[in-house]
C-alpha positions as CSV (number, residue, x, y, z in Angstrom):
1,X,14.7,-79.1,-83.8
2,X,15.5,-79.7,-80.1
3,X,13.2,-78.3,-77.7
4,X,14.6,-75.4,-75.6
5,X,15.2,-76.2,-72.1
6,X,13.2,-74.3,-69.6
7,X,15.3,-71.9,-67.3
8,X,15.0,-72.6,-63.4
9,X,13.2,-69.3,-63.1
10,X,10.6,-70.4,-65.8
11,X,10.1,-73.8,-64.2
12,X,9.8,-72.1,-60.8
13,X,7.1,-70.0,-62.2
14,X,5.2,-72.9,-63.9
15,X,5.4,-75.0,-60.6
16,X,3.8,-72.0,-58.7
17,X,1.2,-71.5,-61.3
18,X,0.3,-75.4,-61.1
19,X,0.1,-75.1,-57.2
20,X,-2.0,-72.0,-57.4
21,X,-4.5,-73.7,-59.9
22,X,-4.5,-76.8,-58.0
23,X,-5.3,-74.7,-54.8
24,X,-8.2,-72.9,-56.8
25,X,-9.8,-76.0,-58.0
26,X,-10.0,-77.3,-54.4
27,X,-11.5,-74.1,-53.3
28,X,-14.1,-74.1,-56.3
29,X,-15.1,-77.7,-55.2
30,X,-15.8,-76.7,-51.8
31,X,-18.0,-73.8,-53.4
32,X,-16.2,-70.5,-51.9
33,X,-16.6,-67.1,-53.1
34,X,-14.8,-63.8,-52.8
35,X,-16.8,-60.5,-53.1
36,X,-15.6,-56.9,-53.7
37,X,-18.7,-55.0,-52.6
38,X,-17.4,-51.7,-54.5
39,X,-18.1,-53.3,-57.8
40,X,-21.4,-54.7,-56.6
41,X,-22.7,-51.5,-55.7
42,X,-22.6,-50.2,-59.1
43,X,-23.8,-53.3,-61.1
44,X,-26.5,-55.5,-61.5
45,X,-24.4,-58.7,-60.5
46,X,-26.0,-61.2,-58.1
47,X,-24.0,-63.5,-56.0
48,X,-24.9,-67.1,-55.0
49,X,-22.7,-67.7,-52.0
50,X,-23.2,-71.6,-52.5
51,X,-21.5,-72.1,-56.1
52,X,-20.1,-68.7,-57.6
53,X,-17.3,-66.3,-57.6
54,X,-17.9,-62.7,-58.8
55,X,-15.0,-61.2,-60.9
56,X,-15.1,-58.0,-62.9
57,X,-12.7,-55.7,-64.2
58,X,-10.2,-54.3,-61.6
59,X,-11.2,-57.1,-59.1
60,X,-8.8,-59.9,-58.3
61,X,-10.1,-63.4,-59.2
62,X,-10.0,-65.9,-56.5
63,X,-6.6,-67.6,-57.2
64,X,-5.0,-64.2,-56.9
65,X,-5.7,-63.7,-53.4
66,X,-3.2,-66.4,-52.5
67,X,0.0,-64.6,-52.9
68,X,3.4,-66.0,-53.8
69,X,4.8,-64.1,-50.8
70,X,2.7,-64.4,-47.9
71,X,3.6,-63.8,-44.1
72,X,1.1,-66.5,-43.1
73,X,0.0,-69.2,-45.5
74,X,-2.4,-71.9,-44.3
75,X,-2.7,-74.5,-47.0
76,X,-5.6,-77.2,-47.1
77,X,-5.7,-77.3,-43.2
78,X,-8.1,-79.6,-41.6
79,X,-8.1,-80.0,-37.7
80,X,-9.8,-82.6,-35.4
81,X,-9.5,-82.6,-31.5
82,X,-8.8,-86.1,-30.1
83,X,-12.2,-87.8,-29.7
84,X,-14.2,-85.0,-31.2
85,X,-15.8,-84.0,-34.7
86,X,-13.6,-82.1,-37.2
87,X,-13.1,-78.4,-36.3
88,X,-11.9,-77.4,-39.6
89,X,-12.1,-78.7,-43.1
90,X,-9.8,-77.8,-46.1
91,X,-9.0,-74.2,-45.1
92,X,-6.7,-72.3,-47.5
93,X,-5.8,-68.6,-46.4
94,X,-3.0,-66.2,-47.0
95,X,-2.3,-63.1,-44.8
96,X,0.0,-60.5,-46.6
97,X,2.6,-58.2,-45.0
98,X,1.0,-55.2,-43.1
99,X,-2.6,-56.7,-43.9
100,X,-5.4,-56.4,-41.1
101,X,-7.6,-59.4,-41.7
102,X,-10.6,-60.0,-39.4
103,X,-12.3,-63.4,-39.3
104,X,-15.9,-63.6,-38.3
105,X,-18.5,-66.5,-38.4
106,X,-20.9,-68.4,-36.1
107,X,-19.8,-69.8,-32.8
108,X,-17.9,-73.1,-33.1
109,X,-16.7,-72.5,-36.8
110,X,-13.1,-73.0,-35.8
111,X,-12.1,-69.1,-35.8
112,X,-10.0,-69.3,-32.7
113,X,-8.5,-72.7,-33.7
114,X,-7.1,-70.9,-36.8
115,X,-5.2,-68.7,-34.4
116,X,-3.9,-71.5,-32.5
117,X,-2.6,-73.1,-35.4
118,X,-0.9,-70.1,-36.8
119,X,0.8,-69.5,-33.4
120,X,2.0,-73.2,-33.2
121,X,0.0,-73.8,-30.0
122,X,-2.0,-76.5,-31.8
123,X,-0.8,-78.5,-35.0
124,X,-3.3,-79.5,-37.8
125,X,-4.5,-82.8,-38.5
126,X,-3.9,-82.4,-42.2
127,X,-2.5,-79.9,-44.4
128,X,0.1,-77.3,-43.1
129,X,0.7,-73.6,-41.9
130,X,3.7,-71.6,-42.6
131,X,4.9,-68.4,-41.3
132,X,7.4,-66.4,-43.7
133,X,7.9,-69.8,-45.4
134,X,8.7,-71.8,-42.4
135,X,6.4,-74.6,-41.6
136,X,4.9,-74.2,-38.1
137,X,5.4,-77.1,-36.0
138,X,6.1,-75.5,-32.6
139,X,5.1,-72.1,-31.0
140,X,7.3,-69.6,-33.1
141,X,8.9,-66.1,-31.7
142,X,7.8,-63.1,-33.5
143,X,4.0,-63.9,-33.1
144,X,1.9,-62.1,-30.3
145,X,-1.2,-63.5,-29.0
146,X,-3.9,-61.1,-27.2
147,X,-6.9,-63.1,-25.8
148,X,-10.5,-61.9,-24.9
149,X,-9.5,-62.1,-21.3
150,X,-6.5,-59.8,-20.5
151,X,-4.5,-62.5,-18.5
152,X,-2.5,-59.7,-16.5
153,X,-0.5,-60.7,-13.5
154,X,-2.7,-59.7,-10.4
155,X,0.3,-59.0,-8.2
156,X,2.2,-56.8,-10.8
157,X,1.6,-53.3,-11.5
158,X,0.8,-51.8,-14.8
159,X,4.4,-51.0,-15.5
160,X,5.6,-54.4,-14.4
161,X,3.0,-56.3,-16.6
162,X,4.2,-54.3,-19.6
163,X,7.7,-55.1,-18.6
164,X,6.9,-58.7,-19.2
165,X,6.6,-58.3,-22.6
166,X,9.7,-56.2,-22.9
167,X,11.7,-59.2,-21.4
168,X,9.9,-61.8,-23.5
169,X,11.0,-59.5,-26.8
170,X,14.5,-59.3,-25.7
171,X,14.4,-55.4,-25.4
172,X,17.5,-54.0,-23.6
173,X,16.9,-53.7,-19.9
174,X,18.8,-50.4,-19.8
175,X,15.8,-49.0,-22.0
176,X,13.0,-50.6,-20.0
177,X,11.9,-47.3,-18.5
178,X,11.9,-45.1,-21.3
179,X,10.0,-47.8,-23.5
180,X,7.3,-48.4,-20.7
181,X,6.9,-44.6,-20.8
182,X,6.4,-44.5,-24.3
183,X,3.6,-47.3,-24.2
184,X,1.8,-45.6,-21.3
185,X,1.5,-42.6,-23.4
186,X,0.5,-44.5,-26.4
187,X,-2.3,-46.2,-24.6
188,X,-3.3,-43.4,-22.3
189,X,-2.1,-44.9,-19.3
190,X,0.4,-42.3,-17.9
191,X,-1.6,-41.9,-14.7
192,X,-1.9,-45.6,-13.8
193,X,1.8,-46.7,-14.1
194,X,1.8,-48.0,-10.4
195,X,-1.8,-49.2,-10.4
196,X,-2.7,-53.0,-10.0
197,X,-5.1,-54.7,-12.2
198,X,-7.8,-55.0,-9.7
199,X,-7.8,-51.1,-9.4
200,X,-8.7,-50.9,-13.4
201,X,-12.0,-51.1,-15.3
202,X,-12.2,-53.8,-17.9
203,X,-11.4,-51.4,-20.7
204,X,-8.2,-50.2,-18.8
205,X,-7.1,-53.7,-18.3
206,X,-7.4,-54.4,-21.9
207,X,-5.3,-51.3,-22.8
208,X,-2.4,-52.8,-20.4
209,X,-2.8,-56.1,-22.2
210,X,-2.6,-54.2,-25.7
211,X,0.7,-52.3,-24.3
212,X,2.2,-55.5,-23.3
213,X,1.9,-57.2,-26.5
214,X,3.1,-53.8,-28.1
215,X,6.2,-54.0,-25.9
216,X,6.8,-57.5,-27.3
217,X,6.8,-56.1,-30.8
218,X,6.0,-59.1,-32.8
219,X,5.7,-59.3,-36.4
220,X,2.3,-60.9,-36.4
221,X,-0.4,-60.2,-34.0
222,X,-3.2,-62.8,-33.3
223,X,-6.1,-61.3,-31.4
224,X,-8.8,-63.3,-30.2
225,X,-12.0,-61.2,-29.5
226,X,-9.7,-58.9,-27.4
227,X,-12.4,-56.5,-27.0
228,X,-15.4,-58.8,-26.9
229,X,-16.2,-58.3,-23.1
230,X,-16.4,-54.5,-23.4
231,X,-19.4,-52.4,-23.6
232,X,-20.1,-51.0,-27.1
233,X,-18.6,-47.5,-26.4
234,X,-15.3,-48.7,-25.0
235,X,-15.0,-51.3,-27.7
236,X,-15.2,-48.4,-30.5
237,X,-12.6,-46.4,-28.5
238,X,-10.2,-49.4,-28.1
239,X,-10.8,-50.2,-32.0
240,X,-9.8,-46.6,-32.7
241,X,-6.5,-47.0,-30.6
242,X,-5.7,-50.3,-32.1
243,X,-6.0,-48.9,-35.7
244,X,-3.8,-45.8,-34.7
245,X,-1.3,-47.9,-33.0
246,X,-1.2,-50.3,-36.1
247,X,-0.9,-47.7,-38.5
248,X,2.2,-46.6,-36.9
249,X,3.7,-50.2,-36.9
250,X,4.9,-50.5,-40.4
251,X,4.4,-54.0,-42.0
252,X,2.7,-55.7,-39.1
253,X,0.2,-58.3,-40.0
254,X,-3.0,-58.5,-37.9
255,X,-5.5,-61.4,-37.7
256,X,-8.3,-60.4,-35.7
257,X,-11.3,-62.8,-34.6
258,X,-14.5,-61.2,-33.6
259,X,-18.4,-61.9,-33.5
260,X,-18.9,-58.3,-34.1
261,X,-19.2,-57.6,-37.8
262,X,-19.1,-53.8,-37.6
263,X,-15.9,-54.1,-35.4
264,X,-14.6,-56.3,-38.3
265,X,-15.5,-54.1,-41.5
266,X,-14.2,-50.8,-39.3
267,X,-11.0,-52.4,-38.7
268,X,-10.1,-54.5,-41.6
269,X,-8.7,-54.6,-45.0
270,X,-10.2,-58.0,-45.6
271,X,-12.7,-59.9,-43.8
272,X,-13.1,-63.7,-44.0
273,X,-16.5,-65.1,-43.3
274,X,-16.3,-68.7,-42.0
275,X,-19.1,-71.5,-42.0
276,X,-19.3,-74.9,-40.3
277,X,-19.1,-77.2,-38.6
278,X,-16.6,-78.2,-39.7
279,X,-15.3,-74.8,-40.0
280,X,-14.5,-73.5,-43.7
281,X,-13.9,-70.3,-45.3
282,X,-17.3,-69.2,-47.0
283,X,-16.6,-65.9,-48.2
284,X,-14.1,-63.1,-48.3
285,X,-14.8,-59.5,-48.7
286,X,-12.1,-56.8,-49.4
287,X,-13.2,-53.7,-47.4
288,X,-12.7,-50.7,-49.8
289,X,-12.9,-47.9,-47.2
290,X,-10.2,-45.2,-47.1
291,X,-7.6,-45.2,-44.6
292,X,-6.8,-43.5,-42.0
293,X,-10.2,-44.3,-40.6
294,X,-12.1,-42.9,-37.7
295,X,-13.9,-45.9,-35.9
296,X,-17.2,-43.6,-35.3
297,X,-17.1,-41.6,-38.5
298,X,-16.7,-44.9,-40.7
299,X,-19.8,-46.2,-39.3
300,X,-22.0,-43.4,-41.0
301,X,-20.8,-44.2,-44.5
302,X,-23.4,-46.0,-46.6
303,X,-20.7,-48.3,-48.0
304,X,-20.0,-49.4,-44.5
305,X,-23.5,-50.7,-43.9
306,X,-23.7,-52.4,-47.4
307,X,-20.5,-54.3,-46.3
308,X,-22.2,-55.1,-42.7
309,X,-25.5,-56.4,-44.5
310,X,-23.7,-58.5,-46.9
311,X,-21.6,-60.3,-44.2
312,X,-24.6,-60.5,-41.8
313,X,-26.5,-62.1,-44.7
314,X,-23.8,-64.8,-45.4
315,X,-23.7,-65.7,-41.5
316,X,-27.5,-65.9,-41.3
317,X,-27.9,-67.9,-44.4
318,X,-25.2,-70.4,-42.8
319,X,-27.2,-70.5,-39.7
320,X,-30.4,-71.0,-41.4
321,X,-29.3,-74.1,-43.3
322,X,-25.9,-73.3,-45.2
323,X,-27.5,-73.0,-48.7
324,X,-29.5,-69.8,-48.6
325,X,-28.8,-67.3,-51.2
326,X,-27.9,-63.8,-50.1
327,X,-30.6,-61.4,-50.6
328,X,-30.4,-59.0,-53.5
329,X,-30.8,-55.9,-51.3
330,X,-28.0,-57.2,-48.9
331,X,-25.6,-57.7,-51.7
332,X,-26.6,-54.3,-53.8
333,X,-26.8,-52.3,-50.4
334,X,-30.3,-51.1,-51.1
335,X,-32.6,-50.3,-48.2
């Protein structure tokens, strides 16, 4: 009996499974793990972040986090700047359509480098980055980058700074005024339309920077500690405004770098914990907190603090030697 020839669709599926298995095997050799804390809270499971991956009924195993259709796909990426040590080593990460992903980790572990690679401002030394299936080999349109410093034009008014985003995004000039009015209202800046950056507080300047990136209307938002220089209260307020705006912007993906674990948990669908150096993905947490969220109220939930404790423990174990096992109280959320 002659064997039945595989259909092109079947061959594509098999190739996909082989590729995913290969990626999974590479990750397992590097000892990552993915944790869903909602399961751990009701189980006696214990996680060793050095070598194990926790899976249970209803929890996606590691290889399924890497989706066939991803807006951003980082595949086996390593990065070394000229004349320096490796900044990143064998990083694999997928970002889904409309997903809000935060990246946390100790200073110098390559968080900001990852954003630069996604944007095309830097190119990897090994591996590759793809956006919507297109390999990133230069800066791409449709990606907005918001930095910790607002980078506003000091000689331009608030409205004129926002106009820069409209121009870059190709917005019709005849609609500039109406769109600027809309963005000023969205960010609470109506009274400051004609103010200059020097006349604004730090929080207000960051609102202008946020309005400008919204004016550009990218498909993907890369945010590198955008609220890092703000006081604690203003940071929470800005986080709430960002969540409100993001919830209205259907199918926009956000990759958000922060050192603030509470900020990451309050905002995100998923938190990626990096270790290093060289930088690598140590653990990932799915944040099972109901949306829409109130940036203040969510911080009162016991589950919120369990996520924060577990992520904090991962980062501290990395800082204390890279091999310490997470404490049971942090993983289980007992206090």
